[in-house]
LOFIZA-364726 format. One line per field, with one value per residue: residue number from 1; x, y, z of N, C-alpha, C in turn. Coordinates in Angstrom, 2 decimals, always signed. Layout:
BEGIN
pagu <- c(NUM_...) .
n_x <- c(X_...) .
n_y <- c(Y_...) .
n_z <- c(Z_...) .
ca_x <- c(X_...) .
ca_y <- c(Y_...) .
ca_z <- c(Z_...) .
c_x <- c(X_...) .
c_y <- c(Y_...) .
c_z <- c(Z_...) .
//
This chain:
BEGIN
pagu <- c(1_2_3_4_5_6_7_8_9_10_11_12_13_14_15_16_17_18_19_20_21_22_23_24_25_26_27_28_29_30_31_32_33_34_35_36_37_38_39_40_41_42_43_44_45_46_47_48_49_50_51_52_53_54_55_56_57_58_59_60_61_62_63_64_65_66_67_68_69_70_71_72_73_74_75_76_77_78_79_80_81_82_83_84_85_86_87_88_89_90_91_92_93_94_95_96_97_98_99_100_101_102_103_104_105_106_107_108_109_110_111_112_113_114_115_116_117_118_119_120_121_122_123_124_125_126_127_128_129_130_131_132_133_134_135_136_137_138_139_140_141_142_143_144_145_146_147_148_149_150_151_152_153_154_155_156_157_158_159_160_161_162_163_164_165_166_167_168_169_170_171_172_173_174_175_176_177_178_179_180_181_182_183_184_185_186_187_188_189_190_191_192_193_194_195_196_197_198_199_200_201_202_203_204_205_206_207_208) .
n_x <- c(+194.70_+192.29_+189.85_+186.48_+184.03_+180.71_+178.27_+175.27_+172.57_+169.78_+166.50_+164.68_+163.03_+160.83_+157.42_+154.14_+152.38_+149.27_+148.12_+146.34_+146.69_+147.94_+149.70_+150.41_+150.30_+152.47_+154.68_+154.44_+154.86_+157.60_+158.70_+157.98_+159.47_+162.11_+162.22_+161.83_+164.08_+166.36_+165.90_+164.48_+161.84_+158.71_+156.11_+154.78_+155.14_+153.56_+151.06_+150.53_+150.03_+152.07_+153.15_+153.50_+154.41_+156.33_+157.29_+158.49_+160.46_+162.03_+163.05_+164.57_+166.49_+167.72_+168.89_+170.68_+172.32_+173.49_+174.77_+176.53_+178.21_+179.47_+180.69_+182.39_+183.91_+185.38_+186.98_+188.34_+187.54_+187.52_+185.66_+185.41_+184.87_+182.63_+179.94_+180.05_+180.59_+178.30_+176.39_+177.37_+176.97_+174.17_+173.60_+174.75_+173.19_+170.75_+171.05_+170.93_+169.87_+167.05_+164.36_+161.34_+159.81_+157.34_+155.64_+155.64_+153.65_+154.57_+154.46_+154.70_+153.57_+155.15_+156.65_+158.25_+160.08_+161.00_+163.72_+165.01_+168.15_+170.82_+174.19_+176.08_+178.91_+181.11_+182.99_+185.36_+186.24_+186.44_+188.37_+190.58_+190.96_+191.48_+193.88_+195.62_+195.69_+196.68_+199.20_+200.37_+200.31_+202.05_+204.42_+204.78_+205.10_+207.42_+209.27_+209.22_+208.57_+207.38_+204.08_+202.56_+201.73_+199.05_+197.98_+198.54_+196.82_+194.40_+194.40_+194.45_+192.01_+190.28_+190.91_+189.93_+187.21_+186.68_+187.21_+185.18_+182.97_+183.38_+183.12_+180.50_+179.10_+179.00_+178.13_+178.48_+176.84_+176.41_+175.14_+171.65_+170.65_+169.11_+167.67_+166.33_+164.22_+163.17_+160.09_+159.05_+156.63_+156.36_+155.19_+152.78_+153.68_+154.90_+158.13_+161.11_+163.62_+166.60_+169.13_+168.80_+168.28_+170.75_+172.35_+171.27_+171.91_+174.72_+174.95_+174.17_+176.26_+179.73_+181.58_+183.57) .
n_y <- c(+109.11_+111.52_+111.59_+111.12_+113.65_+113.44_+114.48_+114.49_+114.42_+114.99_+115.70_+117.53_+119.66_+119.82_+119.61_+120.13_+120.63_+121.04_+123.92_+123.18_+120.58_+117.58_+116.15_+113.55_+113.62_+115.29_+113.80_+111.63_+112.94_+113.76_+111.22_+110.21_+111.88_+111.30_+108.53_+108.53_+109.99_+108.58_+105.80_+105.36_+104.75_+105.23_+105.07_+106.26_+108.93_+109.29_+108.52_+110.57_+112.62_+114.24_+114.21_+112.48_+109.01_+109.06_+111.66_+111.47_+109.52_+110.88_+112.95_+111.44_+110.26_+112.58_+113.46_+111.33_+111.60_+114.15_+113.67_+111.60_+112.88_+114.76_+113.01_+111.47_+113.56_+114.33_+112.11_+112.02_+110.42_+108.78_+108.79_+106.17_+104.72_+105.88_+104.98_+102.66_+103.70_+105.17_+103.19_+102.10_+104.28_+104.48_+102.03_+102.41_+104.55_+103.25_+101.65_+103.13_+103.76_+104.79_+106.12_+107.65_+109.53_+110.77_+113.86_+117.15_+119.94_+123.38_+126.63_+128.57_+127.49_+125.72_+122.40_+119.90_+117.09_+113.96_+112.00_+108.83_+107.26_+105.24_+105.47_+104.82_+102.87_+103.27_+104.78_+105.10_+102.37_+101.51_+103.23_+102.52_+99.87_+100.32_+101.86_+99.99_+98.13_+99.70_+100.28_+97.78_+97.53_+99.62_+98.65_+96.40_+97.68_+99.08_+97.08_+95.77_+96.13_+99.26_+100.34_+102.46_+105.94_+106.39_+103.80_+103.28_+105.09_+104.08_+101.60_+102.42_+103.79_+101.68_+100.02_+101.49_+101.44_+98.68_+98.35_+99.86_+98.39_+95.95_+96.69_+97.70_+95.39_+94.04_+95.92_+97.86_+99.29_+102.04_+102.35_+103.17_+106.61_+109.82_+112.69_+115.98_+117.17_+120.09_+121.10_+123.57_+126.17_+127.90_+130.45_+129.05_+126.56_+123.55_+122.88_+121.04_+122.05_+123.30_+123.29_+121.38_+119.13_+118.87_+118.25_+115.79_+114.29_+114.26_+112.85_+110.29_+108.93_+107.93_+109.71_+112.74) .
n_z <- c(-67.16_-66.34_-63.68_-64.58_-64.96_-64.62_-66.90_-66.81_-68.96_-68.27_-69.08_-67.30_-67.00_-68.49_-69.36_-68.30_-65.37_-64.06_-62.13_-60.16_-58.16_-56.52_-53.66_-54.29_-57.08_-57.65_-56.72_-58.46_-60.83_-60.67_-60.53_-63.05_-64.77_-64.01_-64.54_-67.31_-68.16_-67.20_-67.55_-69.84_-69.58_-70.38_-69.56_-67.24_-67.85_-70.13_-69.10_-67.29_-68.94_-69.85_-72.30_-75.46_-76.07_-78.03_-77.74_-75.20_-75.66_-77.50_-75.92_-74.16_-75.91_-76.82_-74.47_-74.05_-76.32_-75.83_-73.38_-74.08_-75.91_-74.24_-72.45_-74.13_-75.11_-72.86_-72.58_-74.93_-77.00_-80.09_-83.22_-83.87_-81.54_-80.46_-80.67_-79.18_-76.63_-76.31_-76.01_-73.62_-71.92_-71.86_-70.68_-68.18_-67.12_-66.97_-64.79_-62.49_-59.12_-57.51_-55.54_-55.48_-53.01_-50.70_-51.34_-50.06_-49.58_-49.67_-48.03_-49.99_-52.20_-53.58_-53.75_-51.73_-52.37_-51.21_-52.09_-52.27_-52.69_-54.08_-54.21_-57.11_-57.59_-59.88_-61.46_-59.93_-59.33_-62.02_-63.05_-61.48_-62.29_-64.99_-64.85_-63.84_-65.92_-68.02_-67.07_-67.29_-70.07_-70.77_-69.76_-71.39_-73.86_-73.38_-73.09_-75.47_-78.98_-79.52_-80.32_-82.86_-82.20_-82.71_-82.57_-79.91_-78.59_-79.46_-78.15_-75.51_-75.13_-75.71_-73.59_-71.41_-72.01_-71.82_-69.13_-67.91_-68.82_-67.51_-64.80_-64.74_-65.24_-62.86_-60.97_-57.97_-55.08_-52.77_-49.36_-48.92_-49.19_-48.57_-50.19_-50.78_-53.32_-54.76_-56.12_-58.03_-58.49_-61.30_-63.18_-63.31_-63.97_-62.91_-61.97_-61.60_-59.30_-60.57_-59.33_-57.32_-58.87_-60.15_-57.94_-57.23_-59.51_-59.29_-56.94_-57.56_-58.70_-58.35_-59.32_-59.27) .
ca_x <- c(+193.45_+191.65_+188.53_+185.44_+182.93_+179.53_+177.36_+174.04_+171.69_+168.38_+165.62_+163.73_+162.27_+159.80_+156.17_+153.31_+151.46_+148.35_+148.24_+145.52_+147.29_+148.02_+151.03_+150.65_+150.57_+153.82_+155.61_+154.33_+155.47_+159.05_+159.01_+157.85_+160.59_+163.33_+162.14_+162.04_+165.43_+167.40_+165.62_+163.67_+160.55_+157.83_+154.73_+154.22_+155.18_+152.38_+149.87_+150.28_+149.72_+153.20_+153.50_+153.32_+155.56_+157.35_+157.90_+159.35_+161.63_+162.86_+163.76_+165.57_+167.57_+168.43_+169.74_+171.76_+173.23_+174.25_+175.64_+177.59_+179.16_+180.26_+181.45_+183.45_+184.79_+186.30_+187.90_+189.04_+187.16_+187.38_+184.39_+185.44_+184.35_+181.53_+178.72_+180.27_+180.44_+176.89_+175.75_+177.82_+176.34_+172.78_+173.61_+175.06_+172.03_+169.66_+171.34_+170.83_+168.86_+166.40_+162.96_+160.69_+158.92_+156.20_+155.80_+154.98_+153.43_+155.12_+153.60_+154.78_+152.96_+156.09_+156.65_+159.52_+159.93_+162.13_+164.18_+165.99_+169.04_+172.04_+175.29_+176.68_+180.37_+181.49_+184.17_+186.56_+186.76_+186.81_+189.64_+191.62_+191.20_+192.09_+195.25_+196.41_+195.87_+197.54_+200.57_+200.85_+200.56_+203.25_+205.56_+204.94_+205.61_+208.80_+210.14_+209.18_+208.46_+206.25_+203.22_+202.46_+200.95_+197.65_+197.62_+198.55_+195.58_+193.34_+194.46_+194.14_+190.56_+189.69_+191.13_+188.98_+185.89_+186.58_+187.17_+183.82_+182.07_+183.60_+182.57_+179.05_+178.54_+178.79_+178.24_+178.18_+176.18_+176.50_+173.90_+170.69_+170.60_+167.99_+167.80_+165.07_+164.15_+162.08_+159.30_+158.63_+155.58_+156.84_+154.22_+151.81_+154.32_+155.73_+159.45_+162.13_+164.69_+167.77_+170.23_+168.50_+168.47_+172.20_+172.85_+170.84_+172.72_+176.06_+174.87_+173.90_+177.50_+180.89_+182.47_+183.65) .
ca_y <- c(+109.75_+112.13_+111.08_+111.73_+114.36_+113.10_+115.56_+113.79_+115.34_+114.67_+116.81_+117.48_+120.91_+119.76_+119.02_+121.05_+120.06_+122.12_+124.55_+122.44_+119.26_+116.97_+115.67_+112.32_+114.03_+115.85_+112.67_+110.87_+113.81_+113.62_+109.83_+110.09_+112.55_+110.53_+107.26_+108.82_+110.47_+107.60_+104.41_+105.33_+104.17_+106.34_+104.76_+107.27_+110.19_+109.32_+108.43_+111.85_+113.62_+115.14_+114.11_+111.15_+108.12_+109.55_+112.84_+111.01_+108.84_+111.90_+113.62_+110.49_+110.14_+113.85_+113.43_+110.37_+112.21_+115.21_+113.07_+110.84_+113.84_+115.29_+111.88_+111.16_+114.72_+114.27_+110.99_+112.13_+109.23_+108.98_+108.34_+104.71_+104.15_+106.66_+104.19_+101.76_+104.46_+105.54_+102.01_+102.03_+105.38_+104.10_+100.93_+102.99_+105.29_+102.32_+100.95_+104.00_+103.35_+105.88_+105.90_+108.93_+109.41_+111.67_+115.29_+118.00_+121.28_+124.46_+127.81_+129.37_+126.74_+124.73_+121.12_+119.24_+115.65_+113.19_+110.97_+107.89_+106.82_+104.49_+105.90_+103.76_+102.90_+102.86_+105.44_+104.82_+101.03_+101.41_+103.94_+101.71_+98.74_+100.89_+102.25_+98.76_+97.54_+100.59_+100.09_+96.54_+97.85_+100.46_+97.76_+95.60_+98.56_+99.46_+95.91_+95.28_+97.16_+100.13_+100.62_+103.87_+106.75_+106.16_+102.50_+103.41_+105.75_+103.12_+100.59_+103.07_+104.01_+100.35_+99.53_+102.15_+100.91_+97.34_+98.49_+100.29_+97.26_+94.96_+97.21_+97.78_+94.04_+93.65_+97.22_+97.89_+100.52_+102.40_+102.26_+104.20_+107.92_+110.60_+114.13_+116.63_+117.88_+121.05_+121.27_+124.96_+126.64_+129.08_+130.75_+127.96_+125.33_+122.92_+122.57_+120.66_+123.02_+122.83_+123.00_+120.11_+118.08_+118.71_+117.55_+114.39_+113.67_+114.01_+111.88_+108.95_+108.32_+108.20_+110.68_+114.03) .
ca_z <- c(-67.55_-65.18_-63.33_-65.40_-64.34_-65.40_-67.28_-67.18_-69.69_-68.00_-69.42_-66.20_-66.88_-69.53_-68.92_-67.55_-64.41_-63.76_-60.84_-59.22_-58.16_-55.20_-53.28_-55.06_-58.46_-57.74_-56.62_-59.71_-61.85_-60.58_-60.89_-64.50_-65.42_-63.74_-65.27_-68.73_-68.40_-66.91_-67.91_-71.05_-69.21_-70.73_-69.18_-66.34_-68.58_-71.00_-68.26_-66.65_-69.95_-70.06_-73.71_-76.04_-75.94_-78.96_-77.10_-74.11_-76.24_-78.12_-74.83_-73.67_-76.88_-76.81_-73.28_-74.29_-77.28_-75.17_-72.38_-74.75_-76.47_-73.13_-71.94_-75.09_-75.18_-71.73_-72.79_-76.20_-77.76_-81.53_-83.78_-83.92_-80.31_-79.90_-80.53_-78.05_-75.40_-76.20_-75.43_-72.23_-71.22_-71.66_-69.72_-66.87_-66.65_-66.68_-63.55_-61.32_-58.15_-56.79_-55.22_-55.18_-51.87_-50.55_-51.58_-49.06_-50.11_-48.86_-47.93_-51.21_-53.30_-54.10_-53.06_-51.46_-52.58_-50.70_-53.01_-51.74_-53.77_-53.74_-55.09_-57.91_-57.62_-61.23_-62.01_-59.15_-59.64_-63.44_-63.23_-60.85_-63.19_-66.20_-64.58_-63.71_-67.26_-68.82_-66.56_-67.92_-71.48_-70.84_-69.53_-72.61_-74.90_-73.04_-73.23_-76.84_-80.01_-79.20_-81.47_-83.22_-81.25_-83.01_-82.03_-78.45_-78.17_-79.71_-77.10_-74.23_-75.09_-75.64_-72.23_-70.51_-72.34_-71.26_-67.67_-67.58_-69.07_-66.45_-63.55_-64.88_-65.25_-61.46_-60.29_-56.55_-54.64_-51.36_-48.60_-49.31_-48.56_-49.07_-50.40_-51.13_-54.59_-54.77_-57.34_-57.89_-59.39_-62.03_-64.24_-63.30_-64.46_-61.88_-62.55_-60.62_-59.09_-61.32_-58.40_-56.66_-59.88_-60.33_-56.76_-57.34_-60.55_-58.74_-55.85_-58.07_-59.18_-57.52_-59.96_-58.58) .
c_x <- c(+192.76_+190.29_+187.46_+184.41_+181.70_+178.66_+176.07_+173.04_+170.23_+167.52_+164.48_+162.92_+161.16_+158.55_+155.41_+152.38_+150.57_+148.50_+147.41_+145.99_+147.31_+149.44_+151.39_+150.99_+152.02_+154.87_+155.62_+154.99_+156.98_+159.48_+158.98_+159.03_+161.90_+163.34_+162.39_+163.49_+166.50_+167.15_+164.83_+162.35_+159.51_+156.39_+154.09_+154.16_+153.93_+151.10_+149.50_+149.96_+150.83_+153.64_+153.24_+154.55_+156.69_+158.06_+158.90_+160.63_+162.59_+163.68_+164.87_+166.77_+168.40_+169.39_+170.92_+172.79_+174.12_+175.23_+176.80_+178.65_+180.07_+181.21_+182.65_+184.42_+185.81_+187.37_+188.75_+188.75_+186.97_+186.03_+184.28_+184.74_+183.08_+180.25_+178.85_+180.06_+179.00_+176.10_+176.10_+177.11_+174.88_+172.68_+173.83_+173.84_+170.89_+169.83_+171.24_+169.70_+168.35_+164.95_+162.35_+159.67_+157.81_+156.59_+155.06_+154.88_+153.94_+154.21_+153.61_+154.19_+153.87_+155.95_+158.08_+159.28_+161.18_+162.47_+165.24_+166.85_+170.20_+173.12_+175.91_+178.20_+180.85_+182.80_+185.45_+187.09_+187.17_+188.15_+190.79_+191.99_+191.92_+193.56_+196.16_+196.71_+196.79_+198.99_+201.18_+201.17_+201.86_+204.51_+205.85_+205.57_+207.07_+209.77_+210.19_+209.15_+207.19_+205.41_+203.22_+201.61_+199.45_+197.16_+197.62_+197.24_+194.38_+193.26_+194.07_+192.64_+189.83_+189.79_+190.16_+187.56_+185.69_+186.52_+185.78_+182.83_+182.16_+182.97_+181.04_+178.38_+178.24_+178.85_+177.78_+177.61_+176.47_+175.16_+172.96_+170.83_+169.41_+168.39_+166.44_+165.20_+162.94_+161.40_+158.62_+157.57_+156.01_+155.91_+153.24_+152.36_+155.18_+157.02_+160.42_+163.22_+165.99_+168.96_+170.03_+168.70_+169.95_+172.82_+172.48_+171.68_+174.11_+176.03_+174.69_+175.16_+178.68_+181.91_+182.47_+182.93) .
c_y <- c(+110.28_+111.50_+111.85_+112.46_+114.11_+114.32_+114.92_+114.76_+114.96_+115.88_+116.81_+118.76_+120.96_+119.11_+119.97_+120.27_+121.19_+122.67_+123.86_+120.99_+118.71_+116.51_+114.44_+112.64_+114.49_+114.75_+111.86_+111.63_+113.65_+112.21_+109.64_+110.70_+111.80_+109.23_+107.46_+109.16_+109.40_+106.23_+104.26_+104.60_+105.29_+106.18_+105.86_+108.63_+110.35_+109.33_+109.77_+112.96_+114.63_+115.16_+112.71_+110.29_+108.55_+110.77_+112.41_+110.35_+109.83_+112.64_+112.72_+110.41_+111.43_+113.90_+112.49_+110.95_+113.26_+114.64_+112.31_+111.77_+114.40_+114.22_+111.60_+112.33_+114.72_+113.20_+111.14_+110.94_+109.58_+108.44_+106.82_+104.08_+104.83_+105.84_+103.20_+102.48_+104.96_+104.40_+101.87_+103.08_+105.03_+102.99_+101.47_+103.72_+104.34_+101.63_+101.84_+103.53_+104.58_+105.48_+107.22_+108.72_+110.44_+113.12_+116.06_+119.41_+122.33_+125.68_+128.65_+128.66_+125.71_+123.43_+120.68_+117.74_+114.94_+112.08_+110.12_+107.39_+106.01_+104.89_+104.70_+103.92_+102.36_+103.49_+105.14_+103.41_+100.86_+102.08_+103.14_+100.52_+99.20_+101.21_+101.04_+98.14_+98.39_+100.47_+98.83_+96.76_+98.64_+99.61_+96.93_+96.44_+98.94_+98.31_+95.38_+96.43_+97.98_+100.37_+102.11_+104.61_+106.52_+104.84_+102.51_+104.00_+104.83_+102.11_+101.17_+103.28_+102.68_+99.78_+100.18_+101.65_+99.54_+97.40_+98.91_+99.13_+96.24_+95.41_+97.25_+96.41_+93.55_+94.89_+97.13_+99.27_+100.77_+102.19_+103.40_+105.49_+108.68_+112.05_+114.67_+117.37_+118.81_+121.09_+122.63_+125.33_+127.96_+129.32_+129.60_+126.66_+124.78_+122.41_+122.15_+121.73_+122.50_+122.52_+121.66_+118.94_+117.81_+117.95_+116.07_+113.66_+113.33_+112.91_+110.45_+108.20_+108.71_+109.14_+111.98_+115.10) .
c_z <- c(-66.30_-64.95_-64.10_-64.53_-65.19_-65.65_-67.76_-67.79_-69.49_-68.29_-68.40_-66.04_-67.93_-68.94_-68.02_-66.65_-63.94_-62.34_-59.78_-59.22_-56.74_-54.93_-54.11_-56.50_-58.61_-57.64_-57.91_-60.85_-61.86_-60.97_-62.41_-65.23_-65.22_-64.54_-66.76_-69.01_-68.23_-67.54_-69.21_-70.80_-69.34_-70.22_-68.33_-67.01_-69.43_-70.16_-67.64_-67.65_-70.18_-71.52_-74.20_-75.76_-76.85_-78.39_-76.04_-74.65_-76.89_-77.07_-74.30_-74.62_-76.96_-75.62_-73.45_-75.26_-76.61_-74.16_-73.00_-75.33_-75.38_-72.59_-72.84_-75.23_-74.07_-71.95_-74.04_-77.09_-79.23_-82.00_-83.79_-82.71_-79.80_-79.73_-79.38_-76.73_-75.22_-75.57_-73.95_-71.38_-70.89_-70.62_-68.31_-66.30_-66.24_-65.34_-62.31_-60.42_-57.40_-56.52_-54.79_-54.06_-51.87_-50.85_-50.50_-49.61_-49.13_-48.92_-49.20_-52.42_-53.93_-53.29_-52.78_-51.52_-52.08_-51.70_-52.31_-52.90_-53.22_-54.72_-55.80_-57.95_-58.97_-61.67_-61.23_-59.40_-61.09_-63.69_-62.64_-61.75_-64.45_-65.98_-64.45_-65.08_-68.12_-68.37_-67.16_-69.39_-71.64_-70.65_-70.77_-73.71_-74.66_-73.29_-74.66_-77.84_-79.78_-80.45_-81.79_-82.18_-81.46_-82.42_-80.50_-77.95_-78.36_-78.56_-75.74_-74.09_-74.98_-74.22_-71.24_-70.75_-71.70_-69.73_-67.21_-67.75_-67.95_-65.14_-63.61_-64.84_-63.84_-60.57_-58.84_-56.17_-53.16_-50.68_-49.01_-48.50_-49.14_-49.31_-50.83_-52.45_-54.54_-56.14_-57.21_-58.92_-60.01_-63.21_-64.44_-63.89_-63.33_-62.51_-61.45_-60.52_-59.71_-60.41_-57.71_-57.62_-60.09_-59.16_-56.79_-58.36_-60.04_-57.69_-56.35_-58.49_-58.30_-58.18_-59.20_-59.40) .
//
């Protein structure tokens, strides 16, 4: 099975922050969006007036649905396992480590926000564990009576699920690093730069 490319569906372009704001507001804004998207923590989102708790939860669930579909599509997961992988996906996102730092206003009215993060090592160790287990299965099947193709696929997907669960239970992280996320003023709406958000998403996980 090829290494998974994570397609994190964080909805980070929603929410209006007035043109009259402060560095602290902008940092809090990015923190609120990240917390809502990854951890389903809606407190800051509501406090800043970006929407109601129901709005925030709806955005989170939409992101989880989109991410799970992409995740399962890459794996070829059948409907039988989709709810299990949805739970795994939520668990994985909840474990990301980041810290939003100070925002600095730029001459064009945009802001640059420093974000500290620790890359989560999940896919490489899960894939290594999975490959080892599948090799054992292949040996068993070669030496005995091989199951049907359907049963093989069932066992293979189950094995990957169990490998992910095992790694997430004791997930390891790299040393902290930092990157900058631009918050741009577009039509009086402060919006995280999509390229920067994509880079942050990739940096949080060890997938390629």
